[in-house]
FINUMAR-120824 format. One record per atom (N, C-alpha, C): x, y, z. Coordinates in steps of 0.001 Angstrom, whole numbers, plus 500000, padded with zeros to 6 digits. Last residue first. Layout:
N
XYZ/...
//
This chain:
549
881922945898425377/883272946809424804/883033947797424512/879715945318425777/880051945530426611/881810946381426348/879000944670422763/878484945367423894/879085946306424825/880629942477422433/881278943294421890/880027944847422202/879678940724424647/881000941196424485/881269942375423889/876802940176423533/877293940971424895/878768941463424647/877862938783420934/876476940039421099/877055941126422256/878887936157421941/879446937373421208/878833939007421333/876517935494423442/877993935718424383/878542936709423458/874424934854421720/874237935848422734/875405936319423415/876215932480420161/875493934171419578/875285935242420657/876818930671422296/877783931638421500/877496932804420952/874336930278423427/874837930703424507/876316931645423441/872611929449420627/872183930379421201/873302931171422339/874845927258420008/874480928045419301/873982929309419620/875088925475422205/876122926146421922/875710927355420991/872316924868422718/872625925548423398/874152926124422958/871699923280420419/871140924418420240/871850925404421074/873625920990420915/874003921713419680/873246923365419671/872320920441423115/873917920481423198/874135921669422238/870453918957422131/870299919884423037/871320920723423159/870985916994420458/870672918089419864/870409919109420860/872024915394423127/873504916098421806/872748917632420896/870085914538424342/870985915493424860/871790916063423707/868996912983422523/868145914219422423/869350914998423190/870780910947422350/870690911770421022/870097913169421320/873514909908424390/871517910223424528/871638910971423472/875495908155425537/874831908214424559/873380908657424543/876444907424428184/876879908916427608/875746909378426377/875880905083428481/874831905882429178/874786907250428189/877925904020426204/877226903512426825/875919904635427367/880471904156424280/879572905511425201/878868904937426285/881148901792423876/882231902687423832/881637903870424607/879078899795424169/880603899495424732/881178900833424902/877334900785422393/876959900938423637/878456900425424880/878631900819419782/877874902066420644/877862901979421886/878646897976419966/880114898773419637/879683900318420475/875963897403419263/876974896893420653/877880897534421101/875379899072416805/874695898960418338/875600898721419616/877883899822414751/876926898809415387/876083899284416586/879164902634413407/879274901339414394/877818900849414618/878147904812411874/879521903988411493/879733902985412357/876099905763412822/875828905231411442/876992904340411045/876953907035415365/875818905955415356/875878905225413948/878425908951414637/879272908050415014/878180906824414759/876815911576414567/877232910271413248/878060909494413291/876561912204417079/875331911487416077/875798911187415113/879224912670417934/878845911525418659/877437910999417729/879520915100416034/880543913730415949/879789912481416355/877686916540417494/877552916250415616/878257915019415684/878960916891419792/877736916428419383/877265916019418309/881666917860419215/881743916763419758/879944915980419620/880422920878417906/881236919804417424/881331918339418026/879327922091420041/878484921640418864/879109920531417994/880567922364422605/879273921859422753/878832921328421161/883367922814422039/883238921973423260/881601921581423095/883600924155419552/884565923104419493/884107922384420497/881764926261419675/881980925564418620/882369923982418957/882380927665422077/881122927009421986/881057926155420471/885088928661421166/884963927635422445/883325927117422070/884400930231419224/885203929182419091/884493928275420050/882369932133420237/882188931289418545/883240930273418651/883095932651422908/881607932515422348/881570931797421091/885695932358423323/885214931777423911/883285931581423750/886334934644421430/886913933210421195/886421932297422100/884737937089422520/884649936501421401/885234935084420650/886168936956425088/884594936600424947/884586936290423501/889204937391424292/888585936161425158/887391936060425135/889067939999423353/889442938766422571/888997937260423184/887805941502425127/887111941172424000/887520939923422994/890041941438427106/888808940613427577/887642940713426285/892214942508426389/892150941337426042/890677940469426471/891872945921425085/891433944797426400/891252944135426093/893215947153423075/893673947459424387/893032946461425207/893823946109419944/893068945801421049/893427946104422515/896166946684418568/894759947479418067/893873947196419005/898201944829419823/898605946470419568/897259947239419633/897218942288418785/897407942652420463/897451944271420581/897319943157416278/896104942614416554/896296943043417950/900468942830416013/899491943758415291/897717943899415927/900731940357416906/901462941826417798/900182942758417433/899657938662414729/899444938627416143/899593939678417334/901170939703412630/899970939713412690/899134939333414119/903769938842413749/903674940488413432/902048940479413189/903578936035413200/904036936673414760/903520938050414263/903097935791410494/901785935431411465/902335936005412919/905229936516409531/904390936940409139/903317936971409892/907255934772410580/907410936351411104/906193937169410477/906749932476409036/906365932458410799/906460934192411075/907356933060406711/905874932834407153/905693933088408233/909899933574406863/908805934730406109/907432934399406763/910621930807407198/910883932160408440/909904933357408081/909756929625405067/909209929436406138/909399930142407289/911402930925402954/910396931191402880/909635930999404178/914053929854404128/913726931130404273/912315931709404176/913917927513403491/913891927602404938/913319928876404906/911859926564400843/913153926849401208/912948927210402965/908896926185400107/909884925370399371/911347925584399846/906199925621402579/907403926275401967/908380925659401226/903602923900402284/905075923303402449/905972924446401868/901390925628402644/901502924159403273/902666923578403437/902096927720401083/901668927950402600/901916926495403465/902314926863398765/903066927294399158/902978927738401114/899636925875398141/900476925069398104/901730925297398907/898120928089398261/897787927194399337/899078926232399370/898931929463395907/899459929838397271/899105928985398959/898218927492394258/899686927795394171/899730928464395498/895507928459394102/896054926822394550/897489927092394886/893951930250393693/894726930566394592/895454929059395193/892404929275391422/893509930363391121/894508930405392197/891330926730393532/891229927321392348/892381927992392089/890678926100395954/890896927246395837/891203927822394481/890221923166396940/888863923823396225/889601925524396348/892654921838397339/891884921668396362/890827922190395821/893504923620399282/894109923581398375/893375922991396796/892658923458401906/891880924042400777/892522924220399408/894363921484403249/892979921296403004/892282921940401689/896465923114403352/896198921897402305/895006921371402233/895634925101404868/895981925444403434/896017924168402710/895156924260407182/894201924520406388/894589924925405016/897759923385407879/896729922306407524/895555922804407004/899309925629407965/899838924765407079/898659923672407014/897566926550410722/897708927279408994/898251926416408148/898615924943412555/896931924752411591/896868925869410486/901041925398412744/900591924092411755/899563923939411504/900858927874413642/901700927711412132/900991926285411564/899779927268416184/898827928108415138/899835928204413766/901329925930417414/899735925125417237/899460925984415885/903493927522417473/903507926023416761/902196925790416439/902361929163419206/902547929668417985/902668928324417360/901861927778421519/900886928322420880/901287928815419355/904932927478422091/904154926249421881/902647926539421484/905665930153422218/906026929383421105/905305927974420390/904350931025424743/904047931445423472/904481930695422413/905616929848427239/904708929154426367/903961929597425279/907727931568427780/907935930595427438/906891929691426936/906141933924428515/907052934124426998/907682932690426927/904171932828430224/903562933025429141/904450933140427954/906186932737432644/905498931233431645/904941931524430431/907159935136432795/908002934323432488/907333932654431835/904321936453433637/905220936681432067/906063935877432049/903882934555435936/903055934369434767/903843935224433668/905963935420437488/905818934057437301/905112933963436340/905517938338437785/907144937905436829/906719936085436627/903172938576438612/902881939179437363/904793938359436933/903648937398441509/902761937017440509/902715937678439084/905475939288442305/905997937869442121/904898937007441227/903719941613442789/905155941567441633/905231940225441433/901831940281444315/901539940601443125/902619940534442247/903844940303446712/903131939093446315/902451939147444471/904250943310446702/905321942296446644/904543940774446004/902728945953445658/902428944747446385/903542943892446093/903368948304443933/904018948139445153/903566946844445964/901161948604442047/902780947707441668/903335948132442961/898320946544443319/898920947564443436/900616947091442870/896106944834441081/897072944736442050/897907945880441800/894660944984438181/894296945752439561/895150945748440489/896265943195436475/896526944892436446/895676945492437627/895508940733436948/897037941085437964/896883942483437626/893069940450436055/893039940492437318/894264940794437840/892456941295432790/893695940725433630/893779941183434745/889795942893432921/889905941302432063/891574940904432580/889468943739436201/890086944074435030/889954942681434427/886642944720438368/887702943542438105/888311943962436721/885052946594439903/886253947278438491/887368946055438527/883079945393441113/882587946124439497/884202946298438748/885244943719442820/884174943505442644/883752944361441241/887902942969443949/887932944459443573/886179944580442818/888017940865445913/888880941837445726/888350943050445297/885635939281445067/885580939939446610/886863940769446648/886463939025442468/885291939282442883/885182940046444082/888771936847443198/888752938358442507/887764939211442871/887416934811444444/888521935522445244/888602936971444374/885691933973442475/885356934373443701/886407934987444303/887772933067440486/886608933962440181/886293934726441581/889234931233441963/890004932036441435/888970933450441215/887207929338442667/887739929700443692/888739931181442959/886276928477439948/885885929181441164/886043929780441999/888986927148439260/888199928645438628/887283929208439666/889258925207440553/890374926112440541/889265927376440001/886789923526440472/887157924464441605/888161924959441455/887502923117437510/885962923687437976/886554924588439196/889895921556437642/889348922843436761/888530923569437559/889011919381438851/889963920128439641/889798921397439079/887038918166437340/886552918441438723/887949919765439452/888269917912435078/887493918453434942/886992919478436180/890163915747436225/890630916682435884/889706917942435881/888195913594437045/889063914107437938/889545915626437664/887020913183434568/886293913522435545/886879914365436490/889113911996432992/888808913270432613/887690913967433892/889362909790434184/890294910455434455/889899912010434005/886910907844434204/887330908683435504/888620909655435490/886928908085431105/886195908630431548/886275909257433174/889094906197430721/888796907681430288/888013908777430875/888492904326432359/889363904820432652/889381906015432207/886104903569429978/885654903988431518/886724904569432144/886945903401427496/886081904692427631/885880904997429402/890257902867427703/889407902533427831/888481903679428103/894089902389427419/892752903202427486/891578902297426673/896509901616428712/895384900665428929/893926901383428395/897397905048429501/897629903514430005/896461902829429687/896666907458427169/896033906841428589/896738905605428598/897063908580424452/897951908024425664/897976907699426935/894244908389423435/895417907363422987/896724907165423679/893220910707425240/892985909205424757/893790907960424412/894867912749424215/894808912011425577/894092910477425857/893894912748421282/895839912454421969/895471911875423332/891095913092421707/891684911822421072/893402911813421449/891614915466422798/890687914753423705/891424913631422661/892176917991421936/892955917390422222/892470916034423078/890112919608420925/890813919321420284/892063918309420709/889097920382424053/888395919020423168/888954918686422010/889286922123425950/890599921429425630/890433920447424600/888219925014427459/888414924153425896/889628923366425976/887397926238429799/887424924862429495/887726924124428178/887577929436428788/888655928488430030/888496927179430264/886163929653426945/887464929554426611/888323928757427559/883762929601428734/883848928602427360/885165928278426893/884280931245430392/884478929999430982/884253928858429902/883685933561428942/885453933352429271/885027931998430105/880835932975428082/881722933055426845/883466932662427565/879772933399430383/879477932091429827/880625931849428728/880465936095431196/881052934847432317/880588933451431045/879010936923429261/880317937300429106/880795936052429764/876306936455430266/876892935838428969/878505935829428504/875771937869432392/876367936413432796/876705935874431301/875771940325431493/877078939974431939/877205938747431887/872745940742432067/873284940316430811/874850939870430816/872629939718435284/872446940655434533/872973940099433124/871566939011438687/871801938560437664/871916939684436457/872507938109442502/872177938888441523/872639938353439652/873011937115444629/871807936313443916/871927937253442242/874863938398446280/875077937228446213/874162936327445081/876674941551444051/875319940749444905/875836939424445415/877856944872443339/877920943209443257/876746942711444811/877415947166442067/876350945951441725/876928944775442357/879367948658443985/878083949270444041/877119947971443192/881505947915444904/881134946631444918/879557947416444990/884947948388443816/883865948994443725/882926947728444037/888555948753444401/887481948077444479/886093948714444267/890782950543441653/890156950294443280/888939949713443337/890994950705438871/891464949685439827/891245949710441194/889893953036438451/889459952049437645/889541950724438194/891609955307439902/889994954912440179/889439953766439481/894740953634440714/893826954233440000/892423953830440165/896419953218443791/895392952207442907/894843953228442196/897871953383446112/898554953197444932/897719952998443677/896304953130447938/897030954564447849/897283954479446298/895532950679448598/894465951487448184/895180952919447519/896813948935450335/897485949317448915/896331949937448349/895805948764452864/897174949429452756/897803949626451378/892098949333453493/893490948511452763/894600949439452532/890035950301455115/891646950278455387/892470949414454960/887789949916453273/887772950688454465/889029951023454687/887694948299451036/887676949935450593/887836950662452430/891085946091451139/889508946522451596/889022948281451523/893253945128450232/892265945927449475/891353946390449721/894131943239452673/894926944429452106/894429945319451154/892416941265453856/892036942729453704/892985943902453236/893090938853453811/894025939254454771/893498940978455005/891469937657451700/891455937126453018/891579938223454193/892637938293449142/891268938245449679/890958938636451146/895150937660449532/895064939055449738/893483939270449779/894987935005449170/895360935106450695/895179937094450535/893513934164446576/892972934099447604/893603934780449287/896238935358445433/895312936213444908/893620936005446408/897885933553446033/898171934814446455/896906935789446238/896922931119444793/896965931126446129/897122932589446776/896634931916442140/895535931732442820/895714931610444270/899406931850441550/898406933484441367/897553933222442056/900385929610441919/900607930855442836/899910931993442822/898964928129440101/899301927899441263/898989928947442274/900180929195437887/898914929145438209/898583929044439298/902910928823437779/902743930419438036/900925930266438250/903099926287438067/903431926414439238/902799927855439044/902164925690435199/901587925120436520/901783925746437846/904367926928433901/903194927131433934/902120926741435038/906339925124434944/906525926357435077/905504926940435539/905953922841433804/905774922751434899/905942924096435761/905958923397430982/904905923150431227/904681923083432705/908972923731430444/908227924762430720/906652924521430894/909983921329429775/909914921343430897/909497922619431597/910414921678426772/909237921157427610/909201920905428768/911796923577425369/910856924265426181/909980922914427151/913526921809423860/914603922311424908/913390922912425747/912255921116421875/912408920155422636/913211920732423711/910959922334419676/910548922962420803/910985922115421953/912752923080416215/912339922116417684/912103922986418710/913126925406415177/912315924340414760/912137923392415587/912228929032416125/913102927542416417/912268926412415820/910793931258415830/911733930808414692/912400929461414863/910356931998418344/908868931198417688/909609930884416117/912632932846419646/912036931920420033/910952930969418915/913232935324417993/913882934014418152/913304932707418602/910496936727418763/911239936356417287/912213935113417612/910703937219421527/909502936255420870/910049936254419545/912592938695422015/912715937604422604/911749936750422007/913126940802420186/914177940713420934/914241939117421714/910354941652419344/911532941451418678/913166940995419504/908855941511421641/908406940585420684/909814940870419751/909777943718423656/910152942464423756/910048940883422671/909147945941421594/910810945583421969/910760943966422292/906289945926421660/907191945538420196/908706945078420544/905696946083424414/905360945070423735/906345944540422502/906396948771425062/907127947681425420/906937946067425037/905429949919423031/906389949993422875/907162949164423952/902296949814424219/902979949500422606/904445949077422648/902711951151426900/902616949931426449/902926948921424941/905721952961427854/904282952877426687/904243951098426727/907797954866429400/907105953429429686/905745953650428796/908833956856429342/909541956076428528/908801954428428873/907642958753430953/908004958968429637/908293958224428901/907482957360433625/906184957200432763/906761957863431280/910564955847434253/909352957178434359/908584956685433046/910910952812436345/911275953568434931/910080954726434591/910666951799438743/911019953086438856/911309953492437403/909894949228438916/911309949279439215/912067950633438860/907113949282438552/907854948787439927/909274949172440210/907079950322436033/906530951115437293/907408950562438754/907614947826435176/908330948929434697/908258950082435643/905379945810435618/906993945744436123/907732947153435981/903379947111434147/903292947163435722/904791947022436242/904507946683431501/904136948121431956/903887948329433701/904418943907431679/905804944676431544/905398946168431925/901648943384431687/902505942987432895/903976943707432851/900748944124429763/900058944678430780/901219944281431933/902255942480427786/902009944021427386/901670944839428875/901288940048428606/902667940875428573/902778942153428476/898506940037427330/898916940089429241/900385940483428971/898935940535424601/898017941497425627/898423941402427441/900425938233424253/900689939689423772/900384940653424810/897860936010424918/899037936031425705/899968937459425508/895945936845423227/895686937156424633/897051937330425036/897385936422420601/897018937310421075/896689937963422314/897453933117421092/898636934437421027/898321935878421155/894733932933421140/895638932704422380/896898933185422227/893982933535418615/893361934248419749/894560934119420841/895382931454417363/895703932964417004/894862933656417963/894470929258418415/895655929579418415/896242930919418263/891752929496416882/891881929762418418/893098930173418919/892343929792414521/891745930993415048/891896931041416538/892948927130413965/894074928163413472/893328929192414514/890840925391415119/891913925368415553/893154926651415415/889178926441412573/888680926539414260/890122926776415096/890678925221410503/890334926711410642/890061926987412065/890641922424411009/892066923175410898/891685924410411070/887903921995410958/888602921720411984/889538922474412092/887234923109408154/886419923564409249/887332923183410496/888524921092406706/889465922425406643/888399922943407833/886821919046406364/888012918662407090/888913920115407520/885284918518404318/885122919544405512/885773919648406377/885778916059403013/885573917236402367/885590918643403110/885564914271404826/886857914810404665/886698915957403904/882891913642407084/883215914166405844/884987914317405768/882163913209409865/881470914284409216/882157914320407547/883565910808410316/882000911390410703/881397912044409934/886045910536409379/885290909696409371/883593909857409557/887091913402409913/886911912771408323/885961911747408364/886820913448412917/885813914590412112/885691913869410653/889037912027413216/887210911692413998/886531912874412971/891052913345412197/890522912053411503/889112911512412270/891133915394413721/890978915812412219/890373914508411858/891747914259416159/890579915132416223/890573915244414783/893227910934416390/893422912291416147/891770913020415741/892693908296416329/893561909033417668/893922910483416990/890025905683416232/891013906911416030/891845907564416852/888187903603416586/889829903425416182/890758904662415545/885357904194416924/886191904135415488/887609904161415477/885390903705419696/884336902968418664/885028903210417231/887295905613420926/887166903957420839/886549903367419762/886475908130419635/887690907523419499/887604906078419646/884117908093421382/883840907898419777/885461907400418899/885087908401423662/884201907229423595/883908906900421696/886233910832423772/886952909815423853/886327908551423547/884082912669422979/885028912476421760/885797911120422052/882761912040425369/882018911229424546/883057911461423698/884526913478426880/884307912226427542/883673911381426229/883678916436426650/885534915559426204/885357914222426438/881408916426427027/881718916630425765/883143915989425615/881501916096429912/880615915435429466/881230915044427790/883246918651430587/883744917152430724/883099915824430106/881323920638429695/882472920200429053/883209918855429190/879265920051431375/879209919606430565/880480919908429381/880565920459434447/879851919024433528/879632919052432232/881503923339433796/882599922196433981/881800921298433274/878741924540433435/879574924808432009/880742923377432567/877856923908436095/877178923523434844/878009923145433635/879714925546437287/879888923973437895/878832923406436663/879295928124436485/880788927453436324/880506926069436583/877102928246437419/876835928713436078/878321927821435416/877151928697440179/876063927456439941/876343927160438065/878689930653440521/879355929038441098/878433928439440417/877032932476439693/878443932594438967/878947931186439212/874881932297441371/874451932408440260/876059932056439240/876432933354443737/875591932089443658/875486931689442128/877682935587443377/878474934943443472/877649933342443274/875738937439440582/875525937255442113/876803935977442160/876677940260438184/876432938727438430/876942938139439890/877065942973437984/875833942425438567/875599941225438528/879854943650437072/878513944366436552/877227943551436848/881751941107436790/881398942361437331/880497942950436359/882208938407436113/881296938398437273/881096940068437419/884188938601434567/882655938097433827/882284938344435131/886534939185435886/885628940277434866/884260939848434187/887143936780436822/886239937757437688/885729938649437029/888251935339434579/886595935460435077/886241936168435858/890688936159433676/889795937080432925/888310936575433578/892756934285434421/892953936067434795/891554936783434704/892123931782432959/891772931744434539/892422933423435149/892921932181430631/891386932219431120/891424932268432024/895623931076430689/895442932820430808/893823932923430804/895255928251432003/896173929114431790/895594930631431815/894354925149432456/894325926280432972/895389927129432860/895106923311430035/893754923648430155/893732925148430941/897374921700430693/897326922265429140/895950923385429361/897294921023433325/898085921978432985/898110922926431485/895062919187433287/894967920375434110/895963921210433742/896520917418431616/895445918068430994/895055919098432011/898839916701432911/898540917354431847/897654917965431228/897176915535435380/898460916678435426/898405917522434042/896056913493434046/895262914348434865/896292915743434835/897837911747433080/896960912002432387/896358913822432860/899442911080435703/900100911897434560/899380912390433421/897232909415436284/897760910843437436/898347911837436437/896593907563434965/896026908351434847/896450909629435693/900079907192432907/899168906811434038/897873907965434178/900675906657429423/900555907692430626/899564907298431612/900657905035427231/901816904876428446/901776905801429875/899313903464424515/899273904544425724/900313904001426907/900424903156421761/900648902259422659/900704903495423867/898694903145418339/899221904213420081/899273903236420948/897503901456416564/899423902215416739/899736902826417640/894994902012417053/895540900819417628/897324900879417030/893953904541416309/894269904168417698/895006902799418164/895470905684413546/895106904571413762/895225904464415532/894713908833411750/895669908201412849/895189907138413475/893690909372408807/893361908787410115/894561908569410680/894064909804405852/894270910937406617/894136910682408129/893336907214404910/894973907578404861/895123908990405652/890948906811405421/891415906190406368/893082906846406317/888737906867403226/889389908060403647/890427908147405369/888342904700402186/889227905430401418/889644906573401989/886260903812404183/887667903171404022/888138904187403164/884239905794403511/885117905783404670/886332905178404589/883213904551401006/883593905677401138/884629906443402326/882915901812401904/884164901933401071/884683903462400863/880468902081403424/882037901612403860/883124901979403180/878846902943400961/878931904049402487/880558903558403165/878876900336399263/879146902154399157/879728903054400195/877641898950401274/879047898721400666/879753899993400514/875384899854401762/875908899766402967/877272899562402545/874200899654399066/874203901422399995/875305900859401088/874397897063398994/875312898150397647/875085899387398521/872374895909400358/873742895813401070/874534896600400253/869923897109399675/870491897435400637/872101897561401092/870070895612397448/870252897222396709/870455897549398291/869855892593397903/871023893232397087/871161894879397115/868044892307401010/868175892700399699/869430892993398984/867234891829403485/867832893146403346/867951893686401830/868526888463404082/867525889350404005/868031890976404171/870504886606403345/870173886958404871/869335888371404951/871028885881401000/870613884834401884/870135885680403470/871662887552398863/870347887646399163/869965886566400092/874660887786398313/873628886713397738/872303886542398202/875329889639400089/875624889983398755/874667888526397570/874521888823402538/873644889956402052/874164889994400521/876592887105402530/875333886274402541/874197887556402010/878933888661402837/878716887826401573/877257887431401608/879844890341404786/878505890673404014/878095889410403136/882013889277405894/881054889359406873/879714889763406059/883886889162403469/883355888218404379/882172887862405067/883791891892402376/883335890666401938/882941889565402694/885131892750404503/883717893378404668/883406892168403686/887837891639404429/886935891514405678/885470891486405526/888383892961402025/888381891672402097/887662891127403429/888509895429402798/887794895284401833/887444893658401841/888741895860406341/889554895676405310/888554895409404213/887701897701409150/887586896865408251/888129897010407253/887750899242411445/888884898408411264/888741897462410391/885175900583411594/886798901391411190/887323900450410751/883736899139413252/883444898926411662/884754899684410979/884772896284415520/884591897789415037/884807897972413682/885197893786415749/884185894858417112/883791895930416127/883787891873412657/884854892663413577/884267893231414508/882182888769412784/882172890037412570/883057890614413345/883533885443412344/882973886609413286/883078887899412691/882914882921409711/883683884445409972/883073884980411171/881784880928409156/882615880650410341/883240881862410755/879682881742407722/879299880675408812/880475880931409975/881197881882405218/880489883346406139/879805882567407441/881727879609404601/882575880356405261/882184881655405704/879213877906404096/880109877574404926/881232878758405560/878328880180402069/877661879897403172/878397879201404440/880634879434399831/879911881097400686/879540880957401863/879938877014399314/880814877258399780/881220878711400518/877262876843398588/877799876512399483/879038876710400457/877635878845395927/877206879008396912/877184878458398257/879838876659394847/880214877925394812/879335878459396034/879208874444393373/879332874299394785/879566875628395186/879116874952390641/878219874591391406/877943874747392685/882091875806390301/880783877039390245/879513876327390916/883327873501390887/883419874410391697/882302875439391514/882427871909388623/882090871518390027/881982872727391085/883615873318386694/882142873393386630/881568872740388098/886080873009387106/885512874090387201/884020874411387057/886634870132386463/886708870911388140/885870872189387961/886165870174383648/884699869450384845/885351870123386161/888076871858383126/886709872124382999/885389871556383656/889921870011383602/889908871265384060/888678871901383962/889635867865381765/889516867461383147/889302869003384064/889650868921379246/888176868906379732/888474868155381429/892330871669379360/891881870302379219/890400870273379684/891404875035378803/892078874154379235/891652872948378840/889946877619378380/889104876834378707/890020875452379423/891140879848376979/891537879722378578/890880878619379223/890939879819374564/892423879722374804/892654879318376539/888104879496374228/889101878509373932/890511878398374839/887115881594376889/887252881370375081/888162880237375204/885959882945378876/885856881584378496/885914881241377450/886980885696378893/887795884608379841/887165883447379485/885016886137376736/886488886370376454/887243885771377527/882787886428378250/882859885244377245/884223885074376850/883125887996380405/882794886775380841/883003885887379524/883454890505378843/884311890086379051/884193888479379396/880544890259377942/881695890157376897/882915889923377509/878840891031380127/879468889749379720/880117889411378765/881209892927382458/880261892569381567/880440891381381161/881710893859385609/881958893219384723/881347892650383416/880656895511387905/880456895764386533/880912895247385566/881476894250390550/880296893807389951/879991894250388374/884017893713391883/883803894643390706/882588893904390079/883420892326394010/884080893322394360/884253894387393157/882617889802393022/881601890557393610/882051891881393932/884852889217391174/883652889289390245/882614890325391654/886785888868393191/886977889423392334/885585889990391555/885355886035394128/885892887443394956/886086888794394000/885935884360392020/884751884899392645/884681886067393624/888644884194391903/888225884844390959/886905885065391313/888862882888394900/889754883943394076/889125885092392901/887451880418394512/886579881690395086/887646883302394673/889141878826393263/887884879579392219/887412880686393042/890645877504395257/891067878971394289/890149879362393691/888994877558398425/889199877030396619/889863877970396183/889630878452401160/888839876972400712/888890876829399337/890895880745400912/891861879600401797/890824877991401315/889371882580399758/890602882213399333/891548881067399787/887409883022401856/887282882159400746/888470881745400110/889074884181404102/888523882648404212/888195882136402692/889249886829402499/890645885891403015/889925884417403329/
//
């Protein structure tokens, strides 16, 4: 841009530099008699060619390098690197070619990236904290006590929850810093700019499996809640089947909700979900303190089956067992929110790494306290017999538990379409990413990513819903789905992917930008350790979950 303002001849010079493959034959053609013009024009061109190096030096001396590499344009790139192109700043022409090629490859991928500078963050820190806590705290809250069952003491469980909460906050904050350094406002775009566009289908596929697991877990919880509520209202056992209850609810309620094109009407249900989580935690703590389920004199023990009744044979304060990896897997799913980290950073008012760090620290601190409280209260109530859905342990005559089941069931029913919408979008994104590599199945990927008619889209939605419901019917214990999802998907998105992105961000940013965006958070050794930690904990957690099942 500066060169074009200084002299018209620089426009031609800029084209020559951006296209260094221009052959001598073409150059001779451009200098033919038809293009030379009058002698006065030839003299001016000769003086311009002689003064071109001086013009370039002066121009680049006035150009300040941009703050972020990801926001450069090809013209700005030429202005900031012209001295290297002419060999005036060291590094040689060969090194500059490699740098230019790497940047141009990144710039060609900006079409799939949402620019952070186009997002005007309007959410206050308090609103962001509420949204983050409400987004993360959900069905995973009900499974934590089952992770302690089987010999995990209260002290180790509290320490593990605290450490994993800190690590989850650390990687969540690192993703926000990387978004600030690269001017990216979406998770997929962050992957494209750091890891590569060709492997972006990995992110889409991970989100697809995570949303699919969420739908299966929701269906399993609804199935258990409906069965317990049917007993409470007096429906005979000959008509009360878990599978039948889930199929009826899916056909009558979930199908119409999942076929909705707009979910704007469900926007207020987020508060309902938060209220259900708060009520479930409060009544669980209350029952743990009032002794209603005490093995000695509990008033609700008569209505409990043997597998629901409290048992404390292996419960201790300092005990450890292989079940600790199941607890780690459950917590891995409970803390997962990292695929939304760029969105929270972009929506934060005055988004900066420091404000984002404080906001996320508050949110993850609240989540850690919430999880520890619920986990210890459920363990104090039922000990070794804590179910994967802690609501299944409570008696059907306990009115506080009935209220918790109703609140949780309603919140899940209206939250199911939101998870299903994420599942459908992730499926279409995965199909669009794999279309270029699908070969003979490219037509199928194109059909899934863009259904030709509304009828085809409805068919695709019904197929997805049927698959999630069939999986929930086949798996009797949702703890298996929670453990496998937390071990494989949770460890990948929470520990491995943020570390890989942070390590590759160093190659895309200057040291000053990296220091401003990440500060003391950027520790390469810590990221390598987190990658190893995610691989080990994820693998062992998945094996222990299958063995326990």
